[in-house]
N, C-alpha and C positions, 0 to 999 in steps of 0.2 A: 587398611585404606582400600586395597583392591577388593577385599571381601564386601566392604560397605558399598562400593560402586556396583558390584555384581548384584547386590540385594536391592539396589534402587529400582523402583517400579519402572518398567520399560516405557510407560506413557510419558515420563519426564524426558527420556532420551528422544522419543518421537517429537516432543515439543521443542527440544533444543535443536534437533535436526531441521525442523520446520523453520526455526529462527535463522539457522545458517542458510537455508534455502532462500528466504526472503532477503537476507543480507546480501547475498551474491546476486540474486536476480534483480534486485532494485538498483544496482549500480548503473547500468546503461539506460534504464528507463525511468528512474525516479530520483534517487539521491544524486547521481552524477549526470543526469540528462542535461541540465542547464550548462554544465561545464563543457560537455561535448558540443552543444549548440553554439556556445561562445567561440570555441576554437574553429568550428566550421564557418561561422560568420566572418571571423577574422581572415580566413584563407580565401574564401570565395566572394565575400562582399554581397551575399544575397540579402534580401530584405528580412526584417525581423519576423514578419508573418510567414515567410517561406521557411526560414530556419527553424522556428518554433513549431510551425505547422506539421512538421514530420512527426512530432509527438502525438498530435491528433490523428494523423493518418495511421500511425502505428497502433494506437489504442482502438481504432476502428475495427481492426481484425480481432483484437482481444475482446472487445465488447460483444461482437457477433459470436465469437467462439465460447463466451461464458456459459450459456446453457448447455452447449454441446460438451465442453470439457468437464462440466459438473456431472453430466450423465455418464460420460466415459470414465470418470474417476470412480463413480459408484459401481459401474459395470466391470471395469478391468483392474482397478486398484490404483492407489495413489502413487506407488513406487514406479510403476510403468510410465505413468504420465510425466513424472519428474525426470526420469531418464531420457525419454523422447524429447521433452521440452527443452532440456539443457543442451542436447545435441543440436537441435534446430537453432537455438539462440546463438550457440557458438559459430555455426555456419553463417548466420546473419552478421555477426561481428567481424568475421574474416572478410566477408563481402564488403561491409561498411568501410573497412580499412583501405579499400582500393577505389572507392567511388570518386568520380570527377564530374558527374552531371546531377542535376536535381532529380531526374527520374530514378537513377540508381540509388541516390541518397534516400529517397522515399521508400523504394522497394526493399532495400537492404534493411532499413530500420523497421519496416513492417515484418520482415522475417524474424528479427530480434524480438520484437514485441509479441509476436505469435508464440515463439518459443518460450518466452518468459511467462506468458499467459497460460500456456498449456502445463508447464512444469513448475510454476511458482506457487502463488497464494492459495488457489482453490484446493489442489491435492493435499497441501500441508495442513490447511484448516480442517479438511474433511477427516484426515487421519487423527488429528488431535481431538476432534469432536467425538470420535468413536472411543478413543482410549481414555479420555479424561472427563467423564460426565460429572465427577465429584469436585473437580477444580477447573471447570471449563474456562472461566474468565481469566484466571491466572495462567493456565496453559496456553490459551489463545494469545495472551499478551506477550508471551515469549516469541511466538511466531510473528506477530505484528511488530514487536520490538526489533526483530531482525532487520526490517526495512530501514529503521532509523540507525541501527548499528552499522549498516552499510555506509553511513556518512563518515565513519572513521577512516575509510579508504580515500576520502576525497582529497585531503592534502597530498597524499602520495600520487593521486591521479593528476592533480594540478602540476606537481613537480615532474611527473613522467611526461606530461604534455609539453612542459617548458623545456625539458632536457632532450626528449626523444621524438616529440611530435605526437599529435593525436592519433595518427594512423598506427604507429607501433604500439601505442597505449591500447588501442582496440584489440590488437593481436594478443597482448598480455591478458586482457580480460577474457577473450575467447578461450585461451588456454586454461584460465581459472575455471570457466564453466565446464570444460571437458574433464577436469580433475575432480571437482566437487560433486558433479551430478551423480556419478555412480556411487560415491560414498554416501550421499544423502539417501539415495534410493535403497541402498543396502540396509540402512538403519530402519527405514520406514516399512520395509518389506514384511517384517514380522507381523503375523496375525495375532490379534488379542484373544485371550481366553474368555469366551462369552460368559461363563459362570462368574469370573472375577468382575467383569464389567457390570453384570446385573447386580452383583453384591454392592459394588461402589455406587451404582445408581439408585440403590434402595434406601439410601440415606434420606430421611424426611426433608432435609434442607435442599435436596436436589430436585429441580423441576424435571420430571421424567420425559424421556424422548417421546414424541408423538407418533413417529413413523407415518405421518401424514404424507400423502402423495403430493407431487408438485402441482398436479392438476387441481387438487382441492385447495392447496395453499394459496394459489393465485386468486381464488374466489373470496379470500378473507380480507377483512379490513387491516389487520396488522401487517400483512404482506406488503400492501401498497403504502402504508404509513412508513414502514422501514425503508422501502425502496426510494421514496421521494425525500425523506429526511437525509438519507445517505447521499442522494443525488445533490441536493442543495449544499450540503456541508463539504462535499468533495470537489466542487467547482474550484474552490480556492486551492485545494491540494494539487489538482491537475495543472492549474495555471502556474503556481509557484514552482512546481517541479521543473517546468520548462523555462521559467523566466527569472527566478530569484537571483541567480548568479549575475545575469545581465542587469537586473535592476540595481543590485548592489554596486556594480562597476560602472554604470552609466553616469555621465556628468550631470544629466538632469534627473538622476535617481539619487542614490545615497552618495555616489562619487568615490567609492573606495578603490584602491589599487587591487590588482588581481591577487596578489599574495595575501593581503589583509583580508580580502573578501573570502579567500580560501580558508582562513582560520575560523570563520563563522560556521562553516558547514559541519566540522566535527563537534563544535560546541552545540549546534542544533541537534546533532545526532545523540549526544549525551543526554540532553534535556528530553528529547522525544523518547529515547529508550527508557529512561527512568519514568517518564510519563506513562508509557505503554504498560510497564510492569506495575506501577502504582495503580493505574486504572484497572488492571486485571484483579489486583488484590482487593481494591475497593468494590469492584463489581461482584466479588464473591461474598463480601461482608455486608453490603448495603443494597437497598432497593435501586435497581438500575433506572427505573422510571423517574426517580428523583434526581439521581446524580447526572444522568445524561444531559438533560436540559442545561444544567449548570456548566458542564464542560463545553457545550455548544456556544453558550454566551461568552465564555472566556476566549474561545477561538475567534469569535466575532470581534471582541475588543482588541485582540492581538493584531488583527488585520487593519484596524483603524490606526493603531500605533505605527504599523509598517507604512501606511499611506503617508504619514507625516514625518517619517524618519529621514534625517539628513546627516546623522553622525554615526560613528561606530557604536557609541553607547546606546543610541536609539535602537539599533538593530539587535544589540544584546538584550535589551528590554523586551523587544518583540519576541526574540527567541525563547525567553523564559515563559512568557504567556502562551506562546504557540506550543511549547513543550507540555505545558499543563493542559491547555484546552484541547488541541488536536491529539496530543499524546494520550491523555487519559480517556478521551471520549472514544477513540478508535477501538481499543481492546474491549471497553465496556459495551460498545455498540455491537460488535461481532458476537460477544457472549450473549447479549440480549436477543439477537437473532437466533442463536443456538437454543436459548430457553424456549422460544416459540416453535421452532421448526427442526430442532435437533433430532436425528433419527437416521434410518437407513437411506432416506432420500435427501439427506442434507446437502450433498454436493450439487445435485440437480437444482434444488430450491435456491441454494446460494448463487448458482450461475444465473438463474432467471431473476432473482431479487436484485442482483448487482448490475443487471443489464442497463437500466436507466442511468445509474451512476457512471457506468463505463462510457456511455454515450456522452454524458455531461463532461467527463474528464477528457474525452476525445475532442470535444468542441472548444473547451475552455482555452487551451494554449493558442489556437489559431485566432480565436475571437479577440483575446487579450493582445496578441501580437498585432492584429490588424488595427485595433484601437490605439496601440502605441504608435504605429506608423502614421496614423491620421492625426493624433493629438500630441504625439511626442511626450506621453506621460502615462504612468500606470495608476495615477491617483484615483480616478473615478472607478476603474475596474476593481480596485481594492475595496472601495466603499460599498460597491454593489455586492461583492462577495461576502462582506461582513453582514449585510442585510440578509443574505441567503442563509447564513448560519443561524440567525435569529429565527427564521422561518422553521428551520430544522428543529430548534428547541421547542417551538410551539406545537409542532406535529407530534413529538414524543409525549407531550403532556396529555394529548387527547387519545392516545392509543389505548386499546383495550388491555386490561390487566391480564398477564400471562395465565394466572390460575383460573380466571373466569373463562378465558379462551379454551383452556384444557377441558373444562367441564362441558363446554359446548361441543 
C-alpha cells in the first residue's frame, strides 16, 4: 500500500493539497460566512446590509489583488503565496474575534479576505495547471471541490458558536489556518519535471498550453466572454455565501430553526463536492462548450426553486439542483479557461480574468442585503440572479472554439 502511494504521480497530491487549501480557506469567507454574519447580527443588532456588506468589503481587497497575486504566484511560486496568505488570514481571524465596532469588523474581515485571496484559490489552481495538463478538468475539480468540502465543517461551526460563542470559534479557525498553511505549502513546493510534463501534454487529446502573455490574452474575444460569463454566474454565489443561512432562518424566508438550517449546509457540501468532481470528469470526456451552457441553465432553475422555497423539502430540492448546476459548471468552467490560456502566464491571466467576477461578488452581498432591508424579501434578487445565469449560458455558446483560437 505504501509503495503504491509513493508511486502515485505527485500531481495528484498537488490537487489534493489544493482541495485542502480551498476547504480551509473557504470556511470564513464562503461556506461559513453566512453563519458568522448571523451570529454577529444577533449580538450587535446591526442592519442586514451592514452585516452582510462586510463580505463585499472583504472581497474588494481580494478583487483588486487578483491580478497582482496571479503575477506573484507566477513569479515567486504558489507555495510561498499559500504560506503568506494563511498567516495573514489567521491574524485577521484573531482580530475579528475581538471586534466591538463596525469599523474594526470591516477591517478585520478585510484582512481575512486578503489572506484567503493571496493564499487560496489562485496559487492552488496555478500549481494544478502546471502539474496536470493531461487531466486538467478532473484535477481542478478536486481543488474547486475543496470549497464545497468545507461545508462539512459547518455543523461543527454552528455547535461551536452555540456552545462557546462566535469569538472563540474564530480563534479555533485561526489556529486551523496556522496548522494547515505550512503543510499545504510543503506539498505544493515540489517542482515538476519538465520532461514528464511535456510528455503528458503531448497526448493528442490534450489542448496544448499557449504560453500567451496576459497583455495579448486581454485583447482576445474568449478572454472577455469568459470574464463576463463568470461574472454573471457568480453574482448568485457571492450573494448566497453571505445570505443563505439568514434566508433559511428568516420568518419571511424559509423559516427554519438554526439547527435544522445547519443540517442543510453539509448536505449542500456533499452535493456540490460530487458536482465539482463529476463536472471535472465530464469536462475531460466531453466538449465543454456544450456542457457548460447546460450547467448554467440548471443553476438558473435552482435559483427559481429557492425563490419559492418555504419548506425544508424545497430547500433540499434546491440543494440538489444547485449541486448539479453550480457544482458541475464550476470545475468545467475553470478547466475551459485552462484550455484557452493554460501556460506559464496562467496565474496572471487568471487574476485579470477573474477581476470582473470578483467585483460582482463584492457588490452582490451588500446590494442584496440593501434590497432585503428595503423590501423585506430575497425573492426578486433570486429571480434576477437566475436571469444572469441564463446570460452566462448564452455567452458560452458564442465563444470562439479553442482549437480555432489556437490556430490564430
